[in-house]
Steps between C-alpha positions, in 0.01 A plus 500: 500500500196711591232330709177435305227752571221258419242482786436171668125575488445382857178640640488551878227324700182706546404662829264303725231770474504469119469121517205539735336744258555252218318230700199734551386422856160662433417205273565242773174561688252314269689167503570532873129558566419191293761310701322607818172373354669166437631486855155574642321258267722213612348506850842426653601709802756757377715471815575138416661584166640851546837428337323373189277807501808723496639300209169533316492876556854531365419288197176665393613858566866602469624187324264373227308825457826693523651273235208570267553875540874476431441282193234738372718809545797336331312393188303827488803721555483652151132586537557635851777722363218684319207467741674477840857623457544539876463125565821343638613331177435771235628769735831316528477453877502127428751489217649238271332162527433529873123507437515156337742375768261604777214319329708182475630524859147552631378202296764272653435634849127435458566143397732445795250624757215307337704178504532531877126555543352190344425320174174674417636845577803427280273389216291816537813715509645341186170560320485859625856572385431352156202733474705796624762450226251403232288808567775746408781312326514398135404283325176472696433857625156403634442866589445584133168311508198649674369150565809305604690776683230584757427128545865428586518787750163413657593135543839573654409800716176355637468126443861392534554716809181363661623149414838574660337620822280193529784266405752639751245456777382151405839377384311329220272560201208723616148356502291504183265759656793741541628426147160570346455831682852627428455418131170688493655808659792473257254501212327806641834676543539495120248782500701691762811473281303637205410808705871580527523522119265797468767742616728418208270450200680749276844373596397136454353578160817681394733222616293208373379365834160343430328569832126441510417873506705532180356191330135527609463869573475657844131451578476135379821421691356656815177300462700179451724577799195564717342168400827312549530642851137440596420153368768306693393673822142387436626144458699532825181609679313196371783270608520655846128435546533142370794432733320641804699824534193722528665800668772511238239476226311797645817706535612436142143568378495843665838591355399382153174694518687823574742428215207457261371841609839657427560337162271728293716799591810305396347408164382856433858632481751214541824694458388771741335275760727192504721642780187584701364147451834349598473684832136402558379195308831314495540558873162333551612214275807426710304531826266239353799274449574519869135437589505184292833396655357542853217264408729241345724511806209444738527839670142608418 
């Protein structure tokens, strides 16, 4: 009898370079910077907890952030086939269901590392992974909302990473001063996430993604993003003064003042100037985070 010619359908494992591209290392920097802010804000000498610092770096960057990128690419593979056909999944370099498998493997690996690092880091990691899946995967697809999507990304990239840094150093729940400041910077980061939506207004409108530039219009969305970025920083300045961190308050004030000078140009042409503001104003925002962290940690 002739042997069946039906294919087994087995897809070979992807190349390491394609997996790395799927995990998008360029996106790891923001949460790793926030982690560093958390480490500094704890006031604990880094040398005393260096193994936990390495675990925190792995969690916030290649693991949890990498998981979010893999999940996003898997559930957006049909859209990417149109907009970014050279991405690893739509191009076929990561074939079959390997994209989903990588997302699941990275989720389990993240949980394993977090479990070895401490209770509060594990709790933060579980929350971050829930957000990572909920952002892209049905039925939630938080990314379709211009209000919820940026809030989820801002909280996980900035606040949760800051929390992780402080928690791995203290081995406990961070102080309420740290929690308040990280929540304020997470709130402000909602505006930063909105800036990223200006580059894809037409595509978002065509695919039904209700980003704030689509829902409100470009100029109102830019005004709102500017206010959302500025107001929490003003509150941080007031708190730094009240808590006796005068040098930090001055540093954040200077950086906020420069941002306020740059915002009119952003608002005048949001789609054109959002990349410019990301390189200037957002850089000042994240430097302000570190200035506040230095004060909280007792370094200035």
